Backbone as JSON, one array per atom type, in Angstrom:
{
  "sequence": "MSAPLLEARAVTRRYRMPRESLFRAPPVLTAVDSASFVLERGETLGIVGESGSGKSTLARMVMAFETPDAGQILFDGQDLGQLSAGDLRRQRQRFQMVFQDPFGSLDPRRSVGWSIAEPLRAIGAENRAHRVAEALEQVNLHAADAEKYPHEFSGGQRQRIAIARAIVTRPELIVADEAVSALDVSVQAQILNLLMDLQDELGLAMLFISHDLAVVASICDQILVMQHGKSIEQGRATEVLNAPTQDYTKSLLIAAGA",
  "N": [[0.85, -1.2, 0.0], [0.62, 2.18, -0.92], [2.17, 5.17, 0.4], [0.43, 7.93, 1.95], [-0.01, 11.05, 0.15], [0.57, 13.35, 1.64], [1.36, 13.8, 5.02], [0.89, 14.74, 8.35], [2.35, 14.23, 11.4], [1.62, 14.5, 14.56], [2.65, 17.19, 14.86], [4.45, 19.91, 16.26], [4.97, 23.33, 16.92], [6.94, 25.81, 18.29], [7.52, 29.15, 19.48], [9.95, 31.34, 20.68], [9.34, 34.07, 22.66], [9.74, 37.7, 23.02], [11.79, 38.67, 25.77], [10.32, 39.35, 28.87], [11.21, 40.13, 31.31], [14.26, 40.84, 32.94], [15.05, 38.93, 34.7], [13.69, 36.63, 34.23], [13.03, 33.71, 32.3], [12.54, 33.9, 28.73], [9.17, 33.99, 27.52], [7.35, 31.26, 25.97], [5.62, 30.64, 23.01], [3.29, 28.36, 21.93], [2.51, 27.63, 18.83], [1.5, 25.64, 17.15], [0.18, 22.62, 18.21], [0.82, 19.44, 18.53], [-0.51, 18.59, 16.13], [-2.21, 16.61, 13.7], [-2.74, 15.06, 10.5], [-3.94, 13.53, 7.45], [-3.48, 13.6, 3.97], [-4.7, 12.52, 0.99], [-3.76, 11.61, -2.39], [-4.97, 13.76, -4.93], [-7.08, 14.76, -3.44], [-8.77, 17.3, -1.41], [-7.94, 18.98, 1.47], [-9.32, 20.95, 3.9], [-8.2, 23.37, 6.12], [-9.3, 24.99, 8.86], [-9.96, 27.81, 10.92], [-9.91, 30.43, 13.4], [-8.05, 33.58, 13.28], [-4.78, 33.17, 14.48], [-5.02, 30.55, 15.2], [-3.2, 28.7, 14.38], [-3.11, 27.67, 11.85], [-1.8, 28.78, 9.56], [0.86, 28.59, 10.36], [1.09, 25.83, 10.4], [0.82, 25.37, 7.67], [3.2, 26.57, 6.75], [5.06, 24.79, 7.81], [4.41, 22.5, 6.38], [5.27, 23.31, 3.87], [7.92, 23.28, 4.36], [9.16, 25.62, 5.04], [9.48, 26.18, 7.64], [10.67, 24.25, 10.42], [9.32, 21.57, 12.27], [9.19, 21.57, 15.87], [8.65, 19.28, 17.15], [7.47, 16.05, 16.12], [6.51, 15.05, 12.73], [6.55, 15.99, 9.27], [5.5, 14.4, 6.5], [6.1, 13.86, 3.12], [4.93, 12.09, 0.51], [5.83, 9.88, 1.9], [8.36, 10.61, 2.74], [10.28, 12.18, 5.25], [10.25, 15.53, 5.54], [11.8, 17.12, 7.14], [14.16, 15.76, 7.42], [15.53, 15.81, 5.07], [18.27, 16.63, 2.9], [19.52, 19.88, 1.89], [19.69, 20.0, -0.9], [18.12, 17.78, -1.7], [15.66, 18.58, -0.66], [15.18, 20.88, -2.19], [14.82, 19.71, -4.69], [12.54, 18.2, -4.18], [10.72, 20.22, -3.77], [9.6, 21.09, -6.17], [7.44, 19.5, -6.4], [5.54, 20.34, -4.63], [3.79, 23.3, -4.13], [3.03, 26.76, -3.27], [0.26, 28.99, -2.79], [-0.27, 32.26, -1.96], [-2.03, 34.58, 0.26], [-1.79, 37.28, -0.51], [-1.02, 38.16, -3.66], [1.04, 39.88, -4.39], [3.03, 39.18, -2.7], [4.41, 37.15, -3.93], [4.94, 38.08, -6.42], [7.15, 40.04, -8.12], [7.08, 43.46, -8.27], [8.74, 44.89, -9.95], [9.42, 43.32, -12.02], [8.5, 41.51, -15.01], [5.44, 39.58, -15.21], [5.85, 37.13, -16.33], [8.53, 36.6, -15.76], [8.36, 36.28, -12.97], [6.64, 34.07, -12.77], [8.24, 32.12, -13.86], [10.18, 31.77, -11.96], [10.19, 29.53, -10.04], [10.91, 27.53, -11.84], [13.47, 28.25, -12.66], [14.76, 27.78, -10.28], [14.92, 25.03, -10.15], [16.32, 24.44, -12.37], [14.98, 23.98, -14.78], [14.19, 23.41, -18.25], [12.94, 24.95, -21.34], [11.48, 27.15, -20.42], [9.98, 29.45, -21.2], [7.94, 28.34, -22.77], [6.63, 26.78, -20.85], [5.76, 28.71, -19.04], [3.94, 30.12, -20.66], [2.08, 28.08, -21.09], [1.16, 27.67, -18.45], [-0.06, 30.15, -17.91], [-2.19, 30.09, -19.74], [-3.58, 27.95, -18.68], [-4.71, 29.08, -16.42], [-6.57, 30.68, -17.5], [-5.64, 33.07, -18.64], [-3.66, 34.99, -20.99], [-0.96, 33.96, -23.12], [0.62, 36.08, -23.96], [0.44, 37.81, -21.86], [2.57, 37.4, -20.24], [4.52, 39.29, -20.67], [3.71, 41.56, -19.39], [3.31, 43.68, -16.42], [2.81, 43.33, -12.82], [1.14, 45.48, -11.84], [-0.56, 46.02, -13.91], [-2.73, 44.4, -13.82], [-5.87, 43.24, -12.45], [-6.93, 42.52, -9.01], [-8.0, 39.9, -8.87], [-6.98, 38.83, -11.25], [-4.25, 38.96, -10.69], [-4.12, 37.06, -8.68], [-4.68, 34.8, -10.19], [-2.34, 34.77, -11.7], [-0.52, 34.23, -9.67], [-1.35, 31.64, -9.07], [-0.72, 30.42, -11.49], [2.04, 30.58, -11.28], [2.38, 28.78, -9.22], [1.6, 26.34, -10.36], [3.36, 25.93, -12.41], [5.55, 24.26, -12.14], [4.43, 21.84, -12.4], [3.23, 20.49, -10.08], [2.31, 18.11, -7.49], [0.91, 18.79, -5.29], [-0.85, 21.56, -4.01], [-0.58, 24.22, -1.78], [-2.76, 26.35, -0.44], [-2.94, 29.31, 1.08], [-5.18, 31.13, 2.66], [-6.1, 31.98, 0.16], [-8.17, 33.25, -1.2], [-9.25, 35.13, 0.44], [-8.8, 37.89, 0.36], [-10.22, 38.81, -1.75], [-13.04, 40.07, -3.67], [-16.41, 38.79, -3.24], [-17.59, 37.75, -5.61], [-15.35, 37.41, -7.22], [-13.94, 35.66, -5.65], [-15.45, 33.3, -6.0], [-14.89, 32.75, -8.69], [-12.14, 32.18, -8.57], [-12.11, 29.98, -6.84], [-13.55, 28.14, -8.41], [-11.73, 27.94, -10.51], [-9.54, 26.74, -9.19], [-10.67, 24.24, -8.54], [-11.17, 23.26, -11.11], [-8.54, 23.07, -12.09], [-7.59, 21.19, -10.35], [-9.01, 18.91, -11.15], [-8.09, 18.71, -13.79], [-5.29, 18.48, -13.58], [-4.85, 16.62, -11.63], [-4.34, 17.35, -8.98], [-3.57, 17.42, -5.47], [-4.81, 19.29, -2.67], [-4.11, 21.55, -0.09], [-6.03, 23.53, 1.74], [-6.2, 26.53, 3.26], [-8.1, 28.43, 5.5], [-10.07, 30.98, 7.17], [-12.7, 30.93, 6.88], [-15.4, 29.0, 7.05], [-17.48, 28.54, 5.29], [-16.37, 28.93, 2.77], [-14.46, 26.89, 2.77], [-16.19, 24.72, 2.91], [-17.19, 24.65, 0.35], [-15.29, 23.55, -1.31], [-13.77, 21.46, -0.29], [-12.8, 18.03, 0.47], [-12.14, 16.89, 2.89], [-12.11, 18.14, 6.27], [-10.26, 19.94, 8.65], [-10.39, 21.25, 11.81], [-8.99, 23.87, 13.62], [-7.96, 25.16, 16.79], [-6.44, 27.39, 18.94], [-3.94, 26.31, 18.26], [-4.31, 23.57, 18.34], [-5.59, 20.59, 16.78], [-8.87, 20.16, 16.74], [-11.09, 18.95, 15.68], [-11.87, 16.76, 13.04], [-12.56, 15.32, 9.82], [-14.57, 13.78, 7.19], [-15.86, 16.22, 4.97], [-18.66, 16.46, 4.76], [-19.5, 15.22, 7.1], [-18.36, 16.8, 9.17], [-19.56, 19.25, 8.65], [-22.31, 18.72, 8.77], [-22.75, 17.38, 11.15], [-21.28, 18.49, 13.49], [-19.07, 18.0, 16.26], [-17.87, 19.6, 18.13], [-18.16, 22.55, 20.11], [-16.83, 24.83, 19.24], [-16.52, 24.4, 16.49], [-19.21, 24.45, 15.78], [-19.75, 27.13, 16.33], [-18.21, 28.37, 14.34], [-19.6, 27.5, 12.1], [-22.04, 28.82, 12.49], [-21.16, 31.47, 12.29], [-20.45, 31.46, 9.63], [-22.86, 31.29, 8.46], [-23.88, 28.85, 7.85]],
  "CA": [[0.0, 0.0, 0.0], [1.47, 3.36, -1.03], [2.03, 6.16, 1.47], [-0.35, 9.12, 1.58], [0.81, 12.1, -0.44], [1.02, 14.26, 2.68], [0.94, 13.39, 6.35], [1.45, 15.42, 9.52], [2.31, 13.33, 12.56], [1.77, 15.16, 15.87], [3.63, 18.27, 14.72], [4.39, 21.01, 17.22], [5.88, 24.45, 16.61], [6.99, 26.78, 19.37], [8.31, 30.35, 19.24], [10.42, 32.05, 21.87], [8.86, 35.44, 22.6], [10.67, 38.65, 23.65], [11.92, 38.57, 27.22], [9.52, 40.33, 29.59], [11.93, 40.54, 32.5], [15.68, 40.47, 32.93], [15.28, 37.83, 35.64], [12.85, 35.49, 33.87], [13.23, 33.14, 30.96], [11.56, 34.42, 27.78], [8.01, 33.11, 27.36], [7.3, 30.45, 24.75], [4.3, 30.52, 22.39], [3.07, 27.14, 21.15], [1.62, 28.0, 17.73], [0.85, 24.4, 16.73], [0.36, 21.7, 19.33], [0.53, 18.02, 18.24], [-1.52, 18.49, 15.07], [-2.03, 15.48, 12.77], [-3.72, 14.87, 9.43], [-3.51, 12.78, 6.26], [-4.06, 14.07, 2.72], [-4.46, 11.56, -0.09], [-3.59, 12.18, -3.72], [-6.16, 14.21, -5.63], [-8.11, 15.26, -2.53], [-8.57, 18.62, -0.82], [-8.14, 19.09, 2.91], [-9.49, 22.31, 4.36], [-7.81, 23.65, 7.5], [-10.09, 26.17, 9.18], [-9.85, 28.3, 12.29], [-9.76, 31.87, 13.48], [-6.68, 34.09, 13.3], [-4.04, 32.72, 15.65], [-5.31, 29.15, 15.52], [-2.04, 27.88, 14.01], [-3.24, 27.04, 10.53], [-0.75, 29.24, 8.65], [2.12, 27.99, 10.82], [1.06, 24.45, 9.91], [1.09, 25.44, 6.23], [4.63, 26.84, 6.55], [5.8, 23.55, 8.08], [4.18, 21.62, 5.22], [6.13, 23.79, 2.79], [9.31, 23.19, 4.85], [9.7, 26.94, 5.35], [9.83, 26.05, 9.05], [10.84, 22.86, 10.85], [8.62, 21.3, 13.53], [9.98, 21.3, 17.08], [8.37, 17.87, 17.44], [6.62, 15.46, 15.1], [7.04, 14.91, 11.37], [5.78, 16.24, 8.04], [5.94, 13.42, 5.5], [5.59, 14.03, 1.76], [5.13, 10.83, -0.22], [6.56, 8.97, 2.77], [9.68, 11.14, 3.14], [10.25, 13.2, 6.29], [10.87, 16.72, 4.95], [12.79, 17.66, 8.07], [15.39, 14.96, 7.37], [16.13, 15.9, 3.74], [19.34, 17.59, 2.68], [19.07, 21.08, 1.19], [19.53, 19.66, -2.31], [16.95, 16.9, -1.87], [14.47, 19.38, -0.4], [14.98, 21.73, -3.36], [14.26, 18.87, -5.76], [11.18, 17.83, -3.81], [9.84, 21.39, -3.74], [8.85, 21.24, -7.41], [6.25, 18.66, -6.29], [4.54, 21.03, -3.83], [3.92, 24.74, -4.3], [2.14, 27.52, -2.4], [-0.43, 30.2, -3.24], [-0.43, 33.1, -0.78], [-3.19, 35.47, 0.3], [-1.48, 38.48, -1.27], [-0.15, 37.77, -4.77], [2.24, 40.71, -4.43], [4.06, 38.51, -1.94], [5.18, 36.26, -4.79], [5.15, 38.73, -7.72], [8.03, 41.19, -8.0], [6.48, 44.54, -9.06], [9.73, 45.45, -10.88], [9.67, 42.32, -13.06], [7.31, 41.04, -15.73], [4.84, 38.43, -14.54], [6.48, 35.94, -16.88], [9.74, 36.37, -14.99], [7.98, 35.76, -11.65], [6.08, 32.72, -12.92], [9.35, 31.21, -14.19], [11.16, 31.67, -10.87], [10.36, 28.15, -9.54], [11.58, 26.72, -12.86], [14.9, 28.56, -12.56], [15.3, 27.17, -9.05], [15.18, 23.61, -10.37], [17.08, 24.29, -13.6], [14.12, 23.43, -15.84], [14.33, 23.97, -19.59], [11.69, 25.34, -22.01], [10.75, 27.94, -19.44], [9.0, 30.33, -21.84], [6.8, 27.51, -23.16], [5.9, 26.35, -19.66], [5.09, 29.89, -18.52], [2.78, 30.35, -21.53], [1.12, 27.01, -20.8], [0.57, 27.91, -17.14], [-0.96, 31.3, -18.04], [-3.4, 29.66, -20.42], [-4.32, 27.06, -17.77], [-5.47, 29.9, -15.47], [-7.47, 31.51, -18.32], [-5.03, 34.3, -19.11], [-3.06, 34.83, -22.32], [0.49, 33.79, -23.12], [1.22, 37.41, -24.12], [0.43, 38.5, -20.57], [3.87, 37.19, -19.58], [5.34, 40.49, -20.85], [3.15, 42.67, -18.61], [3.75, 43.82, -15.03], [1.7, 43.08, -11.89], [0.21, 46.59, -11.67], [-1.46, 46.08, -15.06], [-3.78, 43.4, -13.64], [-6.76, 43.36, -11.3], [-6.58, 41.61, -7.91], [-8.32, 38.53, -9.25], [-6.02, 38.39, -12.26], [-2.96, 38.73, -10.03], [-4.18, 35.77, -8.0], [-4.53, 33.8, -11.25], [-0.91, 34.72, -12.02], [0.12, 33.51, -8.56], [-1.68, 30.22, -9.25], [0.12, 29.97, -12.61], [3.39, 30.39, -10.74], [2.37, 27.57, -8.39], [1.42, 25.11, -11.15], [4.29, 25.86, -13.53], [6.47, 23.12, -11.95], [3.6, 20.63, -12.49], [3.29, 19.86, -8.77], [1.25, 17.17, -7.08], [0.22, 19.4, -4.15], [-0.9, 23.01, -3.87], [-0.95, 24.73, -0.46], [-3.4, 27.66, -0.65], [-3.07, 29.92, 2.4], [-6.1, 32.27, 2.57], [-5.86, 32.41, -1.22], [-9.28, 34.04, -1.74], [-9.85, 35.97, 1.49], [-8.65, 39.31, 0.06], [-10.93, 39.08, -3.0], [-14.49, 40.24, -3.62], [-17.11, 37.5, -3.23], [-17.77, 37.24, -6.98], [-14.04, 36.98, -7.71], [-13.65, 34.44, -4.87], [-16.1, 32.16, -6.65], [-14.15, 32.44, -9.91], [-10.85, 31.56, -8.22], [-12.41, 28.64, -6.31], [-13.87, 27.3, -9.56], [-10.48, 27.69, -11.23], [-8.76, 25.75, -8.44], [-11.3, 22.93, -8.7], [-10.93, 22.82, -12.49], [-7.14, 22.67, -12.19], [-7.45, 19.93, -9.6], [-9.5, 17.84, -12.03], [-7.26, 18.64, -14.99], [-3.9, 18.14, -13.28], [-4.78, 15.59, -10.59], [-3.7, 17.95, -7.82], [-4.08, 17.46, -4.11], [-4.77, 20.67, -2.23], [-4.28, 21.91, 1.31], [-6.7, 24.82, 1.6], [-6.22, 27.18, 4.56], [-9.05, 29.53, 5.5], [-10.82, 31.25, 8.4], [-14.11, 30.96, 6.47], [-15.87, 27.63, 6.89], [-18.34, 28.47, 4.12], [-15.48, 28.76, 1.62], [-13.9, 25.55, 2.89], [-17.25, 23.75, 2.61], [-17.49, 24.61, -1.09], [-14.19, 23.04, -2.13], [-12.94, 20.45, 0.38], [-13.27, 16.68, 0.76], [-11.92, 16.7, 4.33], [-11.95, 19.38, 7.02], [-9.57, 19.92, 9.93], [-10.68, 22.47, 12.55], [-7.94, 24.16, 14.59], [-8.21, 26.19, 17.8], [-5.3, 27.55, 19.85], [-2.84, 25.43, 17.86], [-4.68, 22.15, 18.4], [-6.6, 20.08, 15.85], [-9.92, 19.76, 17.67], [-12.11, 18.15, 15.0], [-11.58, 16.52, 11.63], [-13.31, 14.23, 9.2], [-15.14, 14.11, 5.89], [-16.49, 17.54, 5.01], [-20.09, 16.33, 5.02], [-19.69, 14.87, 8.51], [-18.03, 17.95, 10.02], [-20.52, 20.32, 8.4], [-23.68, 18.34, 9.12], [-22.85, 16.86, 12.52], [-20.08, 18.85, 14.25], [-19.09, 17.52, 17.65], [-17.26, 20.59, 19.01], [-18.85, 23.85, 20.16], [-16.09, 25.8, 18.43], [-16.91, 24.16, 15.09], [-20.58, 24.96, 15.65], [-19.71, 28.6, 16.28], [-17.71, 28.74, 13.02], [-20.71, 27.29, 11.18], [-23.0, 29.91, 12.68], [-20.54, 32.68, 11.74], [-20.44, 31.34, 8.17], [-24.23, 31.25, 7.99], [-24.15, 27.5, 7.34]],
  "C": [[0.88, 1.25, 0.0], [1.18, 4.34, 0.1], [1.09, 7.26, 1.01], [0.56, 10.17, 0.95], [1.4, 13.0, 0.64], [0.49, 13.79, 4.02], [1.66, 14.24, 7.4], [1.26, 14.51, 10.71], [2.64, 14.11, 13.83], [2.8, 16.29, 15.83], [3.36, 19.4, 15.7], [5.39, 22.07, 16.79], [5.78, 25.49, 17.72], [7.88, 27.97, 18.96], [8.7, 30.97, 20.58], [10.07, 33.53, 21.71], [9.89, 36.38, 23.24], [10.64, 38.53, 25.18], [11.13, 39.7, 27.89], [10.23, 40.86, 30.82], [13.36, 40.04, 32.41], [15.92, 39.2, 33.74], [14.42, 36.6, 35.34], [13.19, 34.99, 32.47], [12.19, 33.71, 30.0], [10.39, 33.45, 27.63], [8.04, 32.38, 26.03], [5.85, 30.36, 24.28], [4.25, 29.21, 21.6], [2.04, 27.43, 20.07], [0.85, 26.8, 17.19], [1.21, 23.34, 17.76], [-0.12, 20.3, 18.95], [-0.58, 17.83, 17.21], [-1.18, 17.34, 14.11], [-3.11, 15.5, 11.7], [-3.09, 14.02, 8.34], [-4.23, 13.36, 5.05], [-3.68, 13.1, 1.61], [-4.33, 12.29, -1.43], [-4.94, 12.57, -4.33], [-7.26, 14.77, -4.75], [-7.76, 16.64, -2.02], [-8.9, 18.54, 0.67], [-8.22, 20.56, 3.27], [-9.08, 22.42, 5.82], [-8.43, 24.99, 7.87], [-9.92, 26.53, 10.65], [-9.69, 29.81, 12.26], [-8.29, 32.28, 13.42], [-6.0, 33.68, 14.6], [-4.26, 31.27, 16.02], [-4.16, 28.21, 15.15], [-2.07, 27.34, 12.6], [-2.17, 27.5, 9.54], [0.62, 28.72, 9.06], [2.2, 26.54, 10.34], [1.37, 24.42, 8.41], [2.57, 25.68, 5.96], [5.48, 25.61, 6.85], [5.61, 22.56, 6.94], [5.09, 22.01, 4.06], [7.61, 23.71, 3.13], [9.97, 24.56, 4.92], [10.14, 26.98, 6.82], [9.89, 24.57, 9.4], [10.09, 22.64, 12.15], [9.61, 21.12, 14.69], [9.77, 19.86, 17.54], [7.44, 17.36, 16.35], [7.26, 15.48, 13.72], [6.02, 15.39, 10.34], [6.34, 15.31, 6.98], [5.27, 13.73, 4.16], [5.95, 12.8, 0.97], [6.04, 9.89, 0.58], [7.9, 9.46, 3.25], [9.5, 12.25, 4.18], [10.99, 14.44, 5.76], [11.96, 17.3, 5.84], [14.11, 16.93, 8.04], [16.1, 15.06, 6.02], [17.28, 16.9, 3.73], [18.78, 18.78, 1.92], [18.82, 20.78, -0.29], [18.32, 18.79, -2.56], [15.66, 17.67, -1.64], [14.17, 20.28, -1.59], [14.37, 20.93, -4.5], [12.82, 18.47, -5.45], [10.21, 18.99, -3.96], [9.07, 21.59, -5.05], [7.55, 20.43, -7.34], [5.18, 19.28, -5.38], [4.82, 22.53, -3.86], [2.83, 25.46, -3.51], [1.52, 28.69, -3.13], [-0.75, 31.02, -2.0], [-1.67, 33.98, -0.88], [-2.97, 36.68, -0.61], [-0.54, 38.12, -2.41], [1.09, 38.63, -4.89], [3.37, 40.1, -3.62], [4.93, 37.59, -2.79], [5.44, 36.85, -6.17], [5.98, 39.99, -7.5], [7.46, 42.32, -8.87], [7.43, 45.13, -10.1], [10.0, 44.52, -12.06], [8.37, 41.99, -13.79], [6.74, 39.83, -15.0], [5.43, 37.13, -15.08], [7.75, 35.58, -16.13], [9.41, 35.75, -13.64], [7.44, 34.34, -11.74], [7.21, 31.71, -13.15], [10.31, 30.99, -13.03], [11.3, 30.25, -10.31], [11.07, 27.25, -10.54], [13.08, 26.98, -12.85], [15.52, 27.87, -11.36], [15.64, 25.71, -9.24], [15.93, 23.35, -11.68], [16.29, 23.73, -14.76], [14.39, 24.14, -17.17], [12.95, 24.34, -20.15], [10.83, 26.22, -21.12], [9.68, 28.82, -20.08], [7.75, 29.55, -22.24], [5.97, 27.14, -21.94], [5.18, 27.52, -19.0], [3.83, 30.18, -19.34], [1.69, 29.33, -21.25], [0.41, 27.26, -19.47], [-0.41, 29.09, -17.19], [-2.27, 30.9, -18.7], [-4.24, 28.73, -19.54], [-5.12, 27.83, -16.73], [-6.33, 30.93, -16.2], [-6.95, 32.93, -18.54], [-4.36, 34.01, -20.45], [-1.54, 34.71, -22.21], [1.2, 35.13, -23.22], [1.26, 38.2, -22.83], [1.75, 38.35, -19.83], [4.74, 38.44, -19.66], [4.87, 41.66, -20.0], [3.66, 42.62, -17.17], [2.56, 43.71, -14.08], [0.68, 44.21, -11.78], [-0.79, 46.72, -12.81], [-2.64, 45.13, -14.93], [-4.65, 43.73, -12.43], [-6.33, 42.38, -10.21], [-6.86, 40.16, -8.25], [-7.37, 37.99, -10.29], [-4.65, 38.12, -11.64], [-2.97, 37.4, -9.27], [-4.12, 34.62, -9.01], [-3.05, 33.64, -11.64], [-0.15, 33.97, -10.93], [-0.15, 32.01, -8.65], [-0.87, 29.64, -10.41], [1.54, 29.7, -12.14], [3.47, 29.09, -9.92], [2.3, 26.29, -9.23], [2.48, 24.93, -12.23], [5.28, 24.71, -13.38], [5.75, 21.78, -12.09], [3.62, 19.84, -11.18], [2.18, 18.85, -8.57], [0.4, 17.75, -5.96], [0.31, 20.91, -4.25], [-1.33, 23.33, -2.44], [-1.48, 26.14, -0.68], [-3.7, 28.27, 0.71], [-3.89, 31.2, 2.28], [-6.07, 32.85, 1.16], [-6.98, 33.24, -1.81], [-9.81, 35.06, -0.75], [-9.76, 37.46, 1.2], [-9.45, 39.73, -1.17], [-12.42, 39.33, -2.75], [-15.17, 38.89, -3.76], [-17.25, 36.92, -4.62], [-16.46, 36.72, -7.54], [-13.59, 35.73, -6.94], [-14.2, 33.21, -5.57], [-15.36, 31.76, -7.92], [-12.84, 31.72, -9.6], [-11.07, 30.16, -7.65], [-12.74, 27.68, -7.44], [-12.63, 26.96, -10.36], [-9.66, 26.63, -10.5], [-9.35, 24.35, -8.58], [-11.1, 22.38, -10.1], [-9.49, 22.34, -12.67], [-6.9, 21.35, -11.45], [-7.89, 18.75, -10.46], [-8.55, 17.62, -13.21], [-5.87, 18.07, -14.7], [-3.74, 17.05, -12.23], [-4.14, 16.07, -9.31], [-4.36, 17.53, -6.51], [-3.95, 18.9, -3.63], [-4.97, 20.75, -0.72], [-4.79, 23.34, 1.3], [-6.91, 25.43, 2.98], [-7.19, 28.35, 4.52], [-9.63, 29.73, 6.9], [-12.31, 31.12, 8.16], [-14.59, 29.54, 6.17], [-16.78, 27.48, 5.68], [-17.51, 28.27, 2.85], [-14.91, 27.35, 1.61], [-14.93, 24.49, 2.49], [-17.47, 23.59, 1.11], [-16.45, 23.87, -1.9], [-13.53, 21.78, -1.58], [-13.61, 19.09, 0.55], [-13.2, 16.39, 2.25], [-11.76, 18.06, 4.99], [-11.24, 19.09, 8.33], [-9.83, 21.27, 10.6], [-9.6, 22.67, 13.61], [-8.37, 25.29, 15.53], [-7.02, 26.21, 18.75], [-4.18, 26.55, 19.55], [-3.16, 23.95, 17.84], [-5.69, 21.81, 17.3], [-7.72, 19.47, 16.69], [-11.01, 18.91, 17.02], [-11.68, 17.96, 13.56], [-12.37, 15.34, 11.13], [-13.75, 14.63, 7.8], [-15.91, 15.41, 6.0], [-17.97, 17.44, 5.35], [-20.36, 16.02, 6.48], [-19.46, 16.08, 9.42], [-19.07, 19.05, 9.87], [-21.92, 19.98, 8.9], [-23.84, 17.86, 10.56], [-21.59, 17.19, 13.31], [-20.2, 18.41, 15.7], [-18.57, 18.57, 18.63], [-18.02, 21.92, 18.95], [-18.16, 24.89, 19.29], [-16.43, 25.64, 16.95], [-18.32, 24.68, 14.85], [-20.61, 26.48, 15.55], [-19.17, 29.09, 14.93], [-18.8, 28.56, 11.97], [-21.74, 28.4, 11.29], [-22.45, 31.2, 12.06], [-20.55, 32.67, 10.21], [-21.84, 31.33, 7.6], [-24.63, 29.9, 7.43], [-25.21, 26.83, 8.21]]
}
């Protein structure tokens, strides 16, 4: 039996805070506390919780931007924390991230084609211009848009460009961290539909991070609810949405109008 595409095994992440007193040890913030989940190939796991619940920290550990203080993040059975820098760089083409603010991944001084090609340069890929054009067309933009600059696009178009940048390496996993929360509701729906279409077309798995349970409900197969760094409820989306067991999950459903 093959390993899941992505697995978190009791991962914990702590941060040392600024010292409050000369005579006391600096306080420690536990941002993620023994969180676990499994994501199978081609499925979408929604991680939902309020600001400060630990969901973005968990996403950064999945991307190996940060290393867990305890536990493991396994991608296709490999512990990302145990890989050499070279092996991790090679693995990274298989998982990519879409951020809340596309300006975070698009250099305003460079053409969007240059930014989209950046992950390809990192892995030494060839035929970069062709792959950039292909990625732009997959997100319903034009190949000629590669010559334009980020300020020439609307917010929704810039998020499409950020998605093109994420899929240009032909990954197996996309981590979307609040990828639609800064967009108008009508544009949110377009981006969610695009992500679902790409998932079908490319066979992607997706880790979808959001504070909005209504958005998560529209796109996810599985849901993980986080509160104060802990995973307090998880299961099939239909089960969590229709029969939540935790009061916190119920309050998120009420807030979402579900």
